[in-house]
Each structure stands twice: as C-alpha cells, then as structure tokens.
The first five atom37 places (N, CA, C, CB, O) and aatype in JSON, in Angstrom:
{
  "aatype": [20, 20, 20, 20, 20, 20, 20, 20, 20, 20, 20, 20, 20, 20, 20, 20, 20, 20, 20, 20, 20, 20, 20, 20, 20, 20, 20, 20, 20, 20, 20, 20, 20, 20, 20, 20, 20, 20, 20, 20, 20, 20, 20, 20, 20, 20, 20, 20, 20, 20, 20, 20, 20, 20, 20, 20, 20, 20, 20, 20, 20, 20, 20, 20, 20, 20, 20, 20, 20, 20, 20, 20, 20, 20, 20, 20, 20, 20, 20, 20, 20, 20, 20, 20, 20, 20, 20, 20, 20, 20, 20, 20, 20, 20, 20, 20, 20, 20, 20, 20, 20, 20, 20, 20, 20, 20, 20, 20, 20, 20, 20, 20, 20, 20, 20],
  "atom_mask": [
    [1, 1, 1, 1, 1],
    [1, 1, 1, 1, 1],
    [1, 1, 1, 1, 1],
    [1, 1, 1, 1, 1],
    [1, 1, 1, 1, 1],
    [1, 1, 1, 1, 1],
    [1, 1, 1, 1, 1],
    [1, 1, 1, 1, 1],
    [1, 1, 1, 1, 1],
    [1, 1, 1, 1, 1],
    [1, 1, 1, 1, 1],
    [1, 1, 1, 1, 1],
    [1, 1, 1, 1, 1],
    [1, 1, 1, 1, 1],
    [1, 1, 1, 1, 1],
    [1, 1, 1, 1, 1],
    [1, 1, 1, 1, 1],
    [1, 1, 1, 1, 1],
    [1, 1, 1, 1, 1],
    [1, 1, 1, 1, 1],
    [1, 1, 1, 1, 1],
    [1, 1, 1, 1, 1],
    [1, 1, 1, 1, 1],
    [1, 1, 1, 1, 1],
    [1, 1, 1, 1, 1],
    [1, 1, 1, 1, 1],
    [1, 1, 1, 1, 1],
    [1, 1, 1, 1, 1],
    [1, 1, 1, 1, 1],
    [1, 1, 1, 1, 1],
    [1, 1, 1, 1, 1],
    [1, 1, 1, 1, 1],
    [1, 1, 1, 1, 1],
    [1, 1, 1, 1, 1],
    [1, 1, 1, 1, 1],
    [1, 1, 1, 1, 1],
    [1, 1, 1, 1, 1],
    [1, 1, 1, 1, 1],
    [1, 1, 1, 1, 1],
    [1, 1, 1, 1, 1],
    [1, 1, 1, 1, 1],
    [1, 1, 1, 1, 1],
    [1, 1, 1, 1, 1],
    [1, 1, 1, 1, 1],
    [1, 1, 1, 1, 1],
    [1, 1, 1, 1, 1],
    [1, 1, 1, 1, 1],
    [1, 1, 1, 1, 1],
    [1, 1, 1, 1, 1],
    [1, 1, 1, 1, 1],
    [1, 1, 1, 1, 1],
    [1, 1, 1, 1, 1],
    [1, 1, 1, 1, 1],
    [1, 1, 1, 1, 1],
    [1, 1, 1, 1, 1],
    [1, 1, 1, 1, 1],
    [1, 1, 1, 1, 1],
    [1, 1, 1, 1, 1],
    [1, 1, 1, 1, 1],
    [1, 1, 1, 1, 1],
    [1, 1, 1, 1, 1],
    [1, 1, 1, 1, 1],
    [1, 1, 1, 1, 1],
    [1, 1, 1, 1, 1],
    [1, 1, 1, 1, 1],
    [1, 1, 1, 1, 1],
    [1, 1, 1, 1, 1],
    [1, 1, 1, 1, 1],
    [1, 1, 1, 1, 1],
    [1, 1, 1, 1, 1],
    [1, 1, 1, 1, 1],
    [1, 1, 1, 1, 1],
    [1, 1, 1, 1, 1],
    [1, 1, 1, 1, 1],
    [1, 1, 1, 1, 1],
    [1, 1, 1, 1, 1],
    [1, 1, 1, 1, 1],
    [1, 1, 1, 1, 1],
    [1, 1, 1, 1, 1],
    [1, 1, 1, 1, 1],
    [1, 1, 1, 1, 1],
    [1, 1, 1, 1, 1],
    [1, 1, 1, 1, 1],
    [1, 1, 1, 1, 1],
    [1, 1, 1, 1, 1],
    [1, 1, 1, 1, 1],
    [1, 1, 1, 1, 1],
    [1, 1, 1, 1, 1],
    [1, 1, 1, 1, 1],
    [1, 1, 1, 1, 1],
    [1, 1, 1, 1, 1],
    [1, 1, 1, 1, 1],
    [1, 1, 1, 1, 1],
    [1, 1, 1, 1, 1],
    [1, 1, 1, 1, 1],
    [1, 1, 1, 1, 1],
    [1, 1, 1, 1, 1],
    [1, 1, 1, 1, 1],
    [1, 1, 1, 1, 1],
    [1, 1, 1, 1, 1],
    [1, 1, 1, 1, 1],
    [1, 1, 1, 1, 1],
    [1, 1, 1, 1, 1],
    [1, 1, 1, 1, 1],
    [1, 1, 1, 1, 1],
    [1, 1, 1, 1, 1],
    [1, 1, 1, 1, 1],
    [1, 1, 1, 1, 1],
    [1, 1, 1, 1, 1],
    [1, 1, 1, 1, 1],
    [1, 1, 1, 1, 1],
    [1, 1, 1, 1, 1],
    [1, 1, 1, 1, 1],
    [1, 1, 1, 1, 1],
    [1, 1, 1, 1, 1]
  ],
  "atom_positions": [
    [[4.9, 150.44, -33.99], [4.49, 151.73, -34.45], [3.02, 151.25, -35.36], [5.87, 152.55, -35.44], [2.82, 150.18, -35.92]],
    [[2.24, 152.26, -35.29], [0.82, 151.99, -35.9], [0.9, 152.93, -37.13], [-0.55, 152.37, -34.82], [1.15, 154.14, -37.06]],
    [[0.66, 152.25, -38.22], [0.6, 152.98, -39.85], [-0.57, 153.3, -40.2], [1.06, 152.13, -41.08], [-0.71, 153.88, -41.27]],
    [[-1.58, 153.02, -39.46], [-3.06, 153.31, -39.87], [-3.16, 154.95, -40.07], [-4.21, 152.75, -38.59], [-3.71, 155.32, -41.12]],
    [[-2.69, 155.95, -39.17], [-2.76, 157.32, -39.27], [-1.94, 157.71, -40.58], [-2.23, 158.0, -37.96], [-2.47, 158.44, -41.42]],
    [[-0.89, 157.31, -40.72], [0.05, 157.76, -41.92], [-0.71, 157.16, -43.48], [1.83, 156.96, -41.64], [-0.75, 157.84, -44.51]],
    [[-1.28, 155.77, -43.34], [-1.89, 155.38, -44.29], [-3.24, 156.19, -44.62], [-2.03, 154.08, -44.07], [-3.43, 156.58, -45.77]],
    [[-4.03, 156.4, -43.76], [-5.05, 157.28, -44.05], [-4.89, 158.66, -44.49], [-5.73, 157.32, -43.09], [-5.72, 159.24, -45.19]],
    [[-3.73, 159.2, -44.04], [-3.26, 160.58, -44.63], [-3.0, 160.33, -46.07], [-1.9, 161.18, -43.92], [-3.55, 161.01, -46.94]],
    [[-2.22, 159.44, -46.33], [-1.81, 159.25, -47.85], [-3.07, 158.94, -48.72], [-0.73, 157.98, -48.02], [-3.24, 159.49, -49.81]],
    [[-3.91, 158.09, -48.21], [-5.12, 157.89, -48.95], [-6.08, 159.17, -49.13], [-5.85, 156.79, -48.27], [-6.74, 159.39, -50.14]],
    [[-6.07, 159.88, -48.11], [-6.91, 161.05, -48.3], [-6.23, 162.16, -49.15], [-7.29, 161.61, -46.93], [-6.9, 162.97, -49.79]],
    [[-4.87, 162.18, -49.13], [-4.14, 163.2, -50.17], [-4.34, 162.78, -51.55], [-2.54, 163.3, -49.95], [-4.38, 163.64, -52.43]],
    [[-4.48, 161.48, -51.85], [-4.47, 160.69, -53.31], [-5.9, 161.29, -53.66], [-4.35, 158.7, -53.29], [-6.04, 162.09, -54.59]],
    [[-7.1, 160.81, -52.76], [-8.41, 161.06, -53.09], [-8.47, 162.44, -53.01], [-9.39, 160.38, -52.3], [-9.36, 162.71, -53.82]],
    [[-8.05, 163.56, -52.49], [-8.35, 164.84, -52.6], [-7.55, 165.43, -53.93], [-8.01, 165.53, -51.25], [-7.97, 166.32, -54.65]],
    [[-6.43, 164.8, -54.07], [-5.74, 165.16, -55.35], [-6.34, 164.84, -56.56], [-4.52, 164.61, -55.43], [-6.17, 165.66, -57.46]],
    [[-7.15, 163.61, -56.86], [-7.84, 163.2, -57.85], [-9.1, 164.03, -58.13], [-8.09, 161.91, -57.63], [-9.46, 164.3, -59.27]],
    [[-9.84, 164.46, -56.88], [-10.85, 165.44, -56.85], [-10.61, 166.66, -57.35], [-11.25, 165.62, -55.7], [-11.41, 167.2, -58.12]],
    [[-9.24, 167.34, -56.89], [-8.96, 168.54, -57.33], [-8.63, 168.51, -58.9], [-7.88, 169.06, -56.5], [-9.02, 169.41, -59.65]],
    [[-7.93, 167.49, -59.3], [-7.65, 167.4, -60.82], [-8.95, 167.42, -61.53], [-6.84, 166.07, -61.24], [-9.11, 168.25, -62.42]],
    [[-9.85, 166.6, -61.23], [-10.96, 166.45, -62.15], [-11.8, 167.76, -61.94], [-11.82, 165.07, -61.87], [-12.42, 168.08, -62.96]],
    [[-11.96, 168.54, -60.95], [-12.73, 169.62, -60.88], [-11.92, 170.73, -61.73], [-13.02, 169.99, -59.38], [-12.61, 171.48, -62.43]],
    [[-10.81, 170.86, -61.73], [-9.91, 171.7, -62.38], [-9.96, 171.4, -63.55], [-8.69, 171.71, -61.99], [-10.15, 172.37, -64.29]],
    [[-9.85, 170.2, -64.16], [-9.94, 169.82, -65.67], [-11.22, 170.13, -66.22], [-9.69, 168.34, -65.93], [-11.38, 170.38, -67.42]],
    [[-12.27, 170.13, -65.25], [-13.71, 170.55, -65.89], [-13.74, 171.95, -66.24], [-14.94, 170.32, -64.89], [-14.22, 172.4, -67.28]],
    [[-13.24, 172.59, -65.36], [-13.34, 174.31, -65.61], [-12.19, 174.69, -66.56], [-13.12, 175.29, -64.06], [-12.43, 175.62, -67.34]],
    [[-11.1, 174.16, -66.61], [-10.21, 174.42, -67.52], [-10.59, 174.27, -69.03], [-9.21, 173.66, -67.21], [-10.16, 175.05, -69.88]],
    [[-11.47, 173.17, -69.34], [-11.93, 172.65, -70.57], [-13.07, 173.5, -70.83], [-12.25, 171.16, -70.57], [-13.27, 173.76, -72.02]],
    [[-13.98, 174.05, -69.82], [-15.1, 175.02, -70.03], [-14.25, 176.36, -70.51], [-16.09, 175.25, -68.53], [-14.56, 176.93, -71.55]],
    [[-13.23, 176.8, -69.72], [-12.6, 178.06, -70.15], [-12.06, 178.11, -71.38], [-11.64, 178.44, -69.35], [-12.18, 179.17, -72.0]],
    [[-11.38, 177.03, -71.98], [-10.93, 176.68, -73.33], [-11.89, 176.81, -74.32], [-10.46, 175.39, -73.39], [-11.58, 177.47, -75.32]],
    [[-13.05, 176.29, -74.25], [-14.09, 176.32, -75.11], [-14.55, 177.77, -75.22], [-15.16, 175.39, -74.66], [-14.76, 178.3, -76.31]],
    [[-14.7, 178.39, -74.03], [-15.22, 179.81, -74.19], [-14.11, 180.69, -75.09], [-15.45, 180.52, -72.59], [-14.42, 181.48, -75.98]],
    [[-12.89, 180.4, -74.73], [-11.8, 181.13, -75.34], [-11.95, 181.05, -76.9], [-10.41, 180.54, -74.85], [-11.98, 182.01, -77.68]],
    [[-12.04, 179.63, -77.24], [-12.22, 179.48, -78.82], [-13.35, 179.93, -79.33], [-12.16, 178.18, -79.3], [-13.33, 180.06, -80.55]],
    [[-14.58, 180.3, -78.64], [-15.68, 180.9, -79.02], [-15.49, 182.41, -79.29], [-16.66, 180.63, -78.06], [-15.91, 183.02, -80.27]],
    [[-14.76, 182.93, -78.2], [-14.48, 184.23, -78.26], [-13.58, 184.67, -79.26], [-14.07, 184.6, -77.14], [-13.79, 185.7, -79.9]],
    [[-12.4, 183.81, -79.48], [-11.5, 183.94, -80.5], [-12.28, 184.09, -81.97], [-10.55, 182.69, -80.43], [-12.01, 184.84, -82.91]],
    [[-13.22, 183.22, -81.83], [-13.95, 183.22, -83.51], [-14.55, 184.25, -83.65], [-15.05, 182.15, -83.94], [-14.48, 184.88, -84.71]],
    [[-15.32, 184.65, -82.54], [-16.22, 185.84, -82.58], [-15.01, 187.4, -82.97], [-17.14, 185.89, -80.74], [-15.35, 188.32, -83.71]],
    [[-13.97, 187.34, -82.43], [-13.09, 188.47, -82.46], [-12.78, 188.28, -84.04], [-11.71, 188.41, -81.33], [-13.04, 189.15, -84.88]],
    [[-12.27, 187.2, -84.28], [-11.77, 187.02, -85.9], [-12.95, 187.46, -86.94], [-11.38, 185.26, -86.27], [-12.68, 188.1, -87.95]],
    [[-14.04, 187.14, -86.67], [-15.08, 187.46, -87.76], [-15.27, 188.98, -87.62], [-16.56, 186.61, -87.57], [-15.45, 189.64, -88.64]],
    [[-15.24, 189.61, -86.33], [-15.44, 190.94, -86.25], [-14.0, 191.68, -86.79], [-15.86, 191.29, -84.7], [-14.16, 192.71, -87.45]],
    [[-12.93, 191.33, -86.61], [-11.82, 191.82, -87.22], [-11.94, 191.63, -88.94], [-10.56, 191.05, -86.55], [-11.67, 192.56, -89.7]],
    [[-12.34, 190.43, -89.37], [-12.51, 190.46, -90.88], [-13.57, 191.6, -91.26], [-13.04, 188.98, -91.42], [-13.39, 192.23, -92.3]],
    [[-14.61, 191.85, -90.48], [-15.31, 192.84, -90.79], [-14.91, 194.28, -90.98], [-16.07, 192.77, -90.06], [-15.22, 195.08, -91.87]],
    [[-14.11, 194.42, -89.88], [-13.4, 195.75, -89.89], [-12.36, 195.89, -91.12], [-12.6, 195.92, -88.49], [-12.19, 196.96, -91.71]],
    [[-11.81, 194.89, -91.38], [-10.78, 195.06, -92.28], [-11.41, 195.12, -93.59], [-9.76, 194.01, -92.17], [-10.9, 195.73, -94.54]],
    [[-12.59, 194.44, -93.65], [-13.4, 194.71, -95.09], [-14.02, 196.23, -95.29], [-14.76, 193.61, -95.2], [-14.0, 196.93, -96.3]],
    [[-14.51, 196.47, -94.17], [-14.91, 198.16, -94.15], [-13.79, 198.93, -94.07], [-15.81, 198.66, -92.9], [-13.97, 200.04, -94.58]],
    [[-12.76, 198.76, -93.63], [-11.6, 199.67, -93.78], [-11.19, 199.72, -95.23], [-10.39, 199.2, -92.89], [-10.96, 200.81, -95.77]],
    [[-11.08, 198.58, -95.89], [-10.47, 198.51, -97.42], [-11.75, 199.28, -98.29], [-10.15, 196.59, -98.05], [-11.41, 200.03, -99.2]],
    [[-12.84, 199.16, -98.08], [-13.87, 199.63, -98.56], [-14.01, 201.32, -98.61], [-14.84, 198.98, -97.85], [-14.56, 202.01, -99.46]],
    [[-13.37, 201.68, -97.48], [-13.44, 203.27, -97.21], [-12.17, 203.61, -97.9], [-13.48, 203.82, -95.5], [-12.23, 204.59, -98.64]],
    [[-11.22, 203.09, -97.81], [-9.89, 203.38, -98.6], [-10.1, 203.34, -100.07], [-8.75, 202.32, -98.26], [-9.61, 204.17, -100.84]],
    [[-10.84, 202.35, -100.41], [-11.06, 202.45, -101.86], [-12.02, 203.47, -102.3], [-11.52, 201.2, -102.37], [-11.81, 203.99, -103.4]],
    [[-13.11, 203.89, -101.56], [-13.85, 205.14, -101.95], [-13.16, 206.31, -101.82], [-15.0, 205.32, -101.22], [-13.49, 207.18, -102.63]],
    [[-12.0, 206.67, -100.78], [-11.62, 207.84, -100.81], [-10.41, 207.98, -101.89], [-11.34, 208.2, -99.45], [-9.92, 209.04, -102.27]],
    [[-10.01, 206.56, -102.32], [-9.01, 206.62, -103.47], [-9.68, 206.98, -104.5], [-8.3, 205.41, -103.81], [-9.27, 207.96, -105.12]],
    [[-10.79, 206.33, -104.91], [-11.54, 206.81, -106.15], [-12.03, 208.17, -105.99], [-12.72, 205.93, -106.49], [-12.24, 208.83, -107.01]],
    [[-12.21, 208.6, -105.01], [-12.65, 210.23, -104.75], [-11.45, 211.12, -105.17], [-13.03, 210.6, -103.01], [-11.55, 212.27, -105.59]],
    [[-10.4, 210.51, -105.02], [-8.82, 211.42, -105.34], [-8.6, 212.0, -104.11], [-8.8, 212.8, -106.62], [-7.79, 212.93, -104.18]],
    [[-9.05, 211.78, -102.96], [-8.63, 212.34, -101.73], [-7.48, 211.75, -101.06], [-9.65, 212.3, -100.87], [-6.79, 212.46, -100.33]],
    [[-7.15, 210.27, -101.27], [-5.81, 209.73, -100.68], [-5.05, 209.09, -101.72], [-6.01, 208.69, -99.51], [-5.68, 208.87, -102.75]],
    [[-3.93, 208.78, -101.7], [-3.14, 207.8, -102.48], [-2.49, 206.72, -101.63], [-2.07, 208.51, -103.26], [-1.35, 206.84, -101.19]],
    [[-3.24, 205.68, -101.42], [-2.73, 204.44, -100.73], [-1.54, 203.79, -101.57], [-3.95, 203.36, -100.55], [-1.54, 203.54, -102.78]],
    [[-0.42, 203.56, -100.55], [0.58, 202.7, -101.13], [0.25, 201.19, -100.54], [2.13, 203.26, -100.74], [-0.1, 200.84, -99.41]],
    [[0.48, 200.45, -101.7], [0.02, 198.98, -101.39], [1.18, 198.07, -101.43], [-1.07, 198.44, -102.44], [2.08, 198.24, -102.25]],
    [[1.18, 197.1, -100.58], [2.37, 196.02, -100.64], [2.16, 195.13, -101.92], [2.39, 194.99, -99.24], [1.04, 194.66, -102.15]],
    [[3.04, 194.94, -102.6], [2.91, 194.3, -103.94], [2.94, 192.73, -103.75], [4.12, 194.78, -104.92], [2.64, 191.93, -104.64]],
    [[3.37, 192.34, -102.34], [3.05, 190.63, -102.0], [1.92, 190.37, -101.47], [3.95, 189.93, -101.02], [1.28, 189.39, -101.86]],
    [[1.47, 191.15, -100.51], [0.15, 190.91, -99.94], [-0.93, 191.66, -100.27], [0.17, 190.98, -98.71], [-2.02, 191.29, -99.84]],
    [[-0.87, 192.82, -101.07], [-2.03, 193.56, -101.34], [-2.43, 194.44, -99.98], [-3.2, 192.53, -101.82], [-3.45, 195.13, -99.99]],
    [[-1.73, 194.37, -99.05], [-2.41, 195.19, -97.9], [-1.7, 196.51, -98.06], [-2.21, 194.52, -96.31], [-0.65, 196.73, -98.66]],
    [[-2.57, 197.46, -97.31], [-2.17, 198.97, -97.61], [-1.19, 199.26, -96.46], [-3.53, 200.11, -97.6], [-1.45, 199.01, -95.28]],
    [[0.05, 199.86, -96.95], [1.05, 200.04, -96.26], [1.15, 201.43, -95.45], [2.02, 199.81, -97.12], [1.55, 201.55, -94.29]],
    [[0.71, 202.49, -96.32], [0.63, 203.95, -95.93], [-0.22, 204.49, -96.91], [1.99, 204.73, -95.88], [-0.26, 204.21, -98.1]],
    [[-1.02, 205.45, -96.17], [-2.01, 206.18, -97.01], [-1.58, 207.64, -96.92], [-3.56, 205.97, -96.52], [-1.71, 208.33, -95.91]],
    [[-1.02, 208.07, -98.12], [-0.45, 209.47, -98.52], [-1.65, 210.39, -98.45], [0.24, 209.52, -100.06], [-2.13, 210.59, -99.56]],
    [[-2.17, 210.9, -97.62], [-3.5, 211.66, -97.94], [-3.55, 213.28, -97.98], [-4.51, 211.24, -96.86], [-2.65, 213.97, -97.5]],
    [[-4.47, 213.69, -98.48], [-4.64, 215.09, -98.28], [-5.64, 215.51, -97.11], [-5.1, 215.65, -99.57], [-6.72, 216.08, -97.26]],
    [[-5.03, 215.11, -95.9], [-5.87, 215.37, -94.69], [-6.27, 216.81, -94.55], [-5.14, 214.95, -93.44], [-7.3, 217.12, -93.95]],
    [[-5.34, 217.84, -95.18], [-5.71, 219.21, -95.16], [-6.59, 219.57, -95.99], [-4.78, 219.97, -95.33], [-7.27, 220.55, -95.67]],
    [[-6.82, 218.98, -97.16], [-7.78, 219.28, -98.09], [-9.16, 218.7, -97.65], [-7.34, 218.75, -99.42], [-10.21, 219.28, -97.94]],
    [[-9.11, 217.51, -96.92], [-10.31, 217.09, -96.61], [-10.94, 217.98, -95.35], [-10.19, 215.61, -96.34], [-12.14, 218.12, -95.11]],
    [[-9.89, 218.51, -94.66], [-10.39, 219.42, -93.39], [-10.75, 220.75, -93.92], [-9.21, 219.64, -92.18], [-11.61, 221.39, -93.32]],
    [[-10.15, 221.27, -95.06], [-10.31, 222.29, -95.69], [-11.67, 222.21, -96.51], [-9.15, 222.51, -96.42], [-12.29, 223.26, -96.48]],
    [[-12.13, 221.4, -97.08], [-13.42, 221.18, -97.55], [-14.41, 221.02, -96.77], [-13.47, 220.29, -98.23], [-15.52, 221.41, -97.13]],
    [[-14.22, 220.44, -95.58], [-15.28, 220.42, -94.59], [-15.51, 221.67, -94.15], [-15.04, 219.59, -93.49], [-16.64, 222.14, -94.13]],
    [[-14.4, 222.36, -93.73], [-14.59, 223.86, -93.28], [-15.51, 224.77, -94.24], [-13.11, 224.57, -93.21], [-16.42, 225.51, -93.88]],
    [[-15.07, 224.55, -95.47], [-15.52, 225.25, -96.54], [-17.01, 225.11, -96.75], [-14.81, 224.85, -97.69], [-17.74, 226.07, -97.0]],
    [[-17.41, 223.84, -96.63], [-18.66, 223.38, -96.81], [-19.63, 224.05, -95.57], [-18.59, 221.75, -96.83], [-20.73, 224.58, -95.75]],
    [[-19.03, 223.92, -94.46], [-19.83, 224.33, -93.27], [-20.01, 225.95, -93.53], [-19.01, 223.94, -91.74], [-21.11, 226.48, -93.37]],
    [[-18.98, 226.63, -93.9], [-18.97, 228.19, -94.26], [-19.99, 228.65, -95.61], [-17.28, 228.62, -94.67], [-20.47, 229.77, -95.77]],
    [[-20.16, 227.65, -96.39], [-21.05, 227.91, -97.61], [-22.53, 227.7, -97.0], [-20.7, 226.8, -98.98], [-23.38, 228.45, -97.45]],
    [[-22.88, 226.87, -96.14], [-24.12, 226.63, -95.85], [-24.6, 227.83, -94.85], [-24.23, 225.2, -95.29], [-25.8, 228.06, -94.78]],
    [[-23.86, 228.43, -94.22], [-24.13, 229.39, -93.21], [-24.58, 230.77, -94.09], [-22.73, 229.59, -92.18], [-25.44, 231.56, -93.7]],
    [[-23.91, 230.89, -95.21], [-24.45, 232.13, -96.1], [-25.48, 231.88, -96.99], [-23.42, 232.72, -96.94], [-25.98, 232.89, -97.49]],
    [[-25.87, 230.94, -97.27], [-26.9, 230.66, -98.17], [-28.6, 230.88, -97.36], [-26.54, 229.01, -98.7], [-28.73, 230.76, -96.14]],
    [[-29.53, 231.14, -98.1], [-30.67, 231.0, -97.53], [-31.71, 230.18, -98.29], [-31.09, 232.21, -97.25], [-32.18, 230.61, -99.34]],
    [[-32.05, 229.1, -97.81], [-32.56, 227.98, -98.35], [-34.04, 228.27, -98.22], [-32.04, 226.68, -97.68], [-34.77, 227.53, -98.88]],
    [[-34.67, 229.26, -97.42], [-36.05, 229.29, -97.34], [-36.93, 229.97, -98.54], [-36.32, 229.94, -96.11], [-38.15, 230.06, -98.46]],
    [[-36.26, 230.38, -99.52], [-36.72, 231.04, -100.48], [-37.68, 229.99, -101.27], [-35.56, 231.66, -101.25], [-38.82, 230.23, -101.66]],
    [[-36.85, 228.55, -101.44], [-37.49, 227.68, -102.32], [-38.62, 226.89, -101.43], [-36.38, 226.71, -103.02], [-39.27, 225.99, -101.96]],
    [[-38.86, 227.27, -99.97], [-39.73, 226.54, -99.49], [-41.22, 227.28, -99.74], [-39.32, 226.27, -98.06], [-41.43, 228.49, -99.86]],
    [[-42.28, 226.09, -99.78], [-43.62, 226.62, -99.82], [-44.02, 227.58, -98.57], [-44.58, 225.42, -99.89], [-43.52, 227.39, -97.46]],
    [[-44.9, 228.55, -98.79], [-45.17, 229.67, -98.05], [-45.42, 229.33, -96.62], [-46.27, 230.37, -98.63], [-45.04, 230.02, -95.68]],
    [[-46.27, 227.93, -96.5], [-46.59, 227.26, -95.1], [-45.54, 226.85, -94.61], [-47.48, 226.17, -95.06], [-45.65, 226.68, -93.4]],
    [[-44.35, 226.56, -95.11], [-43.2, 225.82, -94.38], [-41.92, 226.87, -94.05], [-42.65, 224.51, -95.4], [-40.94, 226.54, -93.38]],
    [[-42.1, 228.16, -94.64], [-41.18, 229.13, -94.27], [-41.26, 229.86, -92.73], [-41.32, 230.14, -95.32], [-42.35, 230.22, -92.27]],
    [[-40.16, 230.0, -92.09], [-40.35, 230.45, -90.83], [-40.87, 231.96, -90.75], [-39.09, 230.27, -90.12], [-40.73, 232.74, -91.69]],
    [[-41.44, 232.29, -89.63], [-41.85, 233.8, -89.69], [-40.85, 234.69, -89.71], [-42.64, 234.22, -88.63], [-39.8, 234.53, -89.09]],
    [[-41.13, 235.73, -90.45], [-39.97, 236.91, -90.69], [-39.85, 237.92, -89.46], [-40.35, 237.89, -92.1], [-39.04, 238.84, -89.49]]
  ]
}
C-alpha cells in the first residue's frame, strides 16, 4: 500500500489548520482591540450622561420642582417624586400668558410691525 497520498493529506490538513488558526487569531485580536476601544468610548459617554443627569436633577431639586429620593449607601437617585403636573401646568400657563401680551409697545417705531 502506498502511504504517500495519506501522508500528503495529513500534511495539507495540518498546514491549512495552522494557516487558518493564524489568520483567525489575527482578526480576533483586532476585533478585541476594537471592542476595548468602543467600550472605553461608551464608558466615557455614560459618565458624561450620568453627570448631566445628576446636574439636571440637582437644578430641578433646587428649583423646588422635584423631590429626589437618594440611596444612602451609594448616593444614587432611586426615585424622583416630581410635580410633573406642575411643570406641565407652568409650561402651559407660560404659553397662554405670552399670547395675551402685546410686546410691540416697547419697540422703537421703526421695529414695530405695520398696523
């Protein structure tokens, strides 16, 4: 029996396996670095959003519009008991007030709209 075809088949399989492993390793390493960079960007963005959210909650609390409940262990906001109705009402009231006022009286004559 001739062993050369079987031996060449095994050698070809080993060589192709090594080549496949090297190429796959290169692409997986590249993908892992990309994922680490993206995770870092997302982490920074999350911190920025968290900071802005805390600032907004603090401003609304100081304005007396909300009453946030804070976790004593972590300092994170658990629940925001707000006056959403008050905020909506104040917004609607402000819109109604502006429609009733005539601000053109304070303008110089050249800036007033024609009557």
